[in-house]
C-alpha positions in Angstrom: -17.9 -10.1 15.6 -14.5 -11.4 16.5 -11.5 -8.9 15.5 -8.8 -10.1 12.9 -5.7 -10.7 14.6 -3.1 -8.1 13.5 -1.0 -10.0 11.2 0.4 -9.6 7.5 -2.2 -12.2 6.5 -5.1 -10.4 8.3 -4.0 -7.1 6.3 -3.6 -9.2 2.8 -7.1 -10.6 3.7 -8.6 -6.8 3.9 -6.5 -5.9 0.8 -8.4 -8.8 -1.1 -11.4 -7.6 0.2 -10.8 -3.9 -1.2 -9.9 -2.3 2.1 -6.9 -0.5 3.3 -6.9 -1.0 6.9 -4.7 0.2 9.6 -4.3 0.1 13.4 -5.2 2.5 15.7 -4.3 3.0 19.1 -7.6 3.6 21.3 -5.3 4.6 24.5 -3.3 7.3 22.6 -5.2 7.8 19.1 -1.9 7.0 16.9 -2.6 4.6 13.7 0.1 2.7 12.0 0.1 1.1 8.5 1.4 -1.4 8.0 -1.0 -2.4 11.0 1.0 -3.2 14.1 -0.5 -5.5 17.3 1.1 -3.0 19.9 1.6 0.7 19.9 4.8 1.5 19.6 4.0 4.9 21.2 2.0 3.8 24.8 2.5 0.0 24.4 -1.0 -0.5 24.4 -2.1 -4.3 23.0 -5.5 -3.1 22.5 -5.0 -2.2 18.9 -8.4 -1.6 16.7 -8.9 -1.9 13.2 -9.9 1.3 11.1 -10.3 1.9 7.7 -8.5 4.4 5.2 -9.8 6.5 2.8 -7.7 5.7 -0.2 -6.9 9.1 -1.0 -3.1 10.4 -0.7 -0.4 12.1 -2.7 2.8 10.7 -3.6 5.7 11.7 -1.4 8.3 9.7 -3.1 9.2 7.4 -6.0 11.4 5.5 -7.8 11.2 3.7 -11.3 12.8 0.0 -10.8 13.9 -1.7 -14.2 15.3 -4.8 -12.2 12.3 -6.4 -11.3 11.7 -9.2 -8.8 10.6 -12.5 -10.0 6.9 -12.0 -9.9 6.6 -8.6 -11.2 9.1 -10.3 -14.3 6.0 -12.7 -14.6 4.0 -9.6 -14.7 6.1 -8.0 -17.4 8.1 -5.9 -16.2 11.8 -5.6 -16.3 14.8 -3.4 -18.1 12.7 -2.3 -21.0 9.4 -2.3 -18.8 10.4 -0.3 -15.6 7.4 0.2 -12.9 7.1 2.9 -10.3 7.5 2.5 -6.8 6.1 5.1 -4.3 5.5 6.2 -1.1 2.2 7.6 -0.4 1.0 9.8 2.1 -2.4 9.3 2.8 -5.1 11.9 3.9 -4.9 10.7 7.8 -1.1 11.5 8.0 -0.1 8.0 7.3 2.5 6.9 4.5 2.6 3.7 2.6 4.5 2.1 0.0 2.9 0.8 -3.4 3.7 0.7 -7.0 2.2 3.9 -8.8 0.4 2.7 -11.7 -0.7 5.4 -14.6 2.6 7.0 -15.2 5.2 6.3 -17.5 8.1 4.9 -15.3 10.3 5.5 -18.7 9.8 9.1 -18.0 10.2 9.7 -14.3 11.0 13.7 -14.8 7.0 13.5 -16.1 6.4 12.0 -12.7 5.4 14.9 -10.2 6.0 15.1 -6.4 2.7 16.2 -4.7 0.1 14.5 -7.2 -3.0 13.7 -5.8 -3.6 9.5 -5.7 -6.3 7.1 -5.1 -5.9 3.5 -3.8 -6.3 0.6 -6.5 -6.4 -3.5 -5.3 -4.3 -5.2 -8.0 -4.8 -9.4 -8.5 -1.2 -10.9 -9.4 -0.3 -14.5 -9.9 -2.3 -17.7 -11.5 -5.6 -18.9 -10.2 -5.2 -20.5 -6.8 -2.3 -18.6 -5.9 -3.4 -14.8 -6.7 -3.0 -12.4 -4.2 -3.8 -8.8 -4.0 -1.6 -5.8 -4.2 -2.0 -2.7 -3.1 -1.5 0.3 -5.7 -2.3 3.7 -6.3 -3.2 5.3 -9.6 -3.3 9.4 -10.0 -7.1 11.0 -9.3 
């Protein structure tokens, strides 16, 4: 089986398959998310794909009231904010994603350290649908 290249397109393809993938360096055993084609630590260019567990905890967040166009098309905006956060995975890596299942209008109720699990959400219309990474309290 031929390995996929370490590109944003490959990462997005894995998301559409319901997989959260990172790159791992066989030289120094470090992992990176989003994936990288070359290890910034030892400069090895023989990276390997590795699947993450999809479990982690919330390490930072913000309520977004001024949404980009694609999120406005999903109904988010000044009167309906959404939560974006940094998730620390069990494997120790961190990634930013939308945090679902929390009340962005009541940010004081959102707890740093809350356990989360990965969720893959579809946005867009028909042939231009795209899968986005999100997390939800577990």
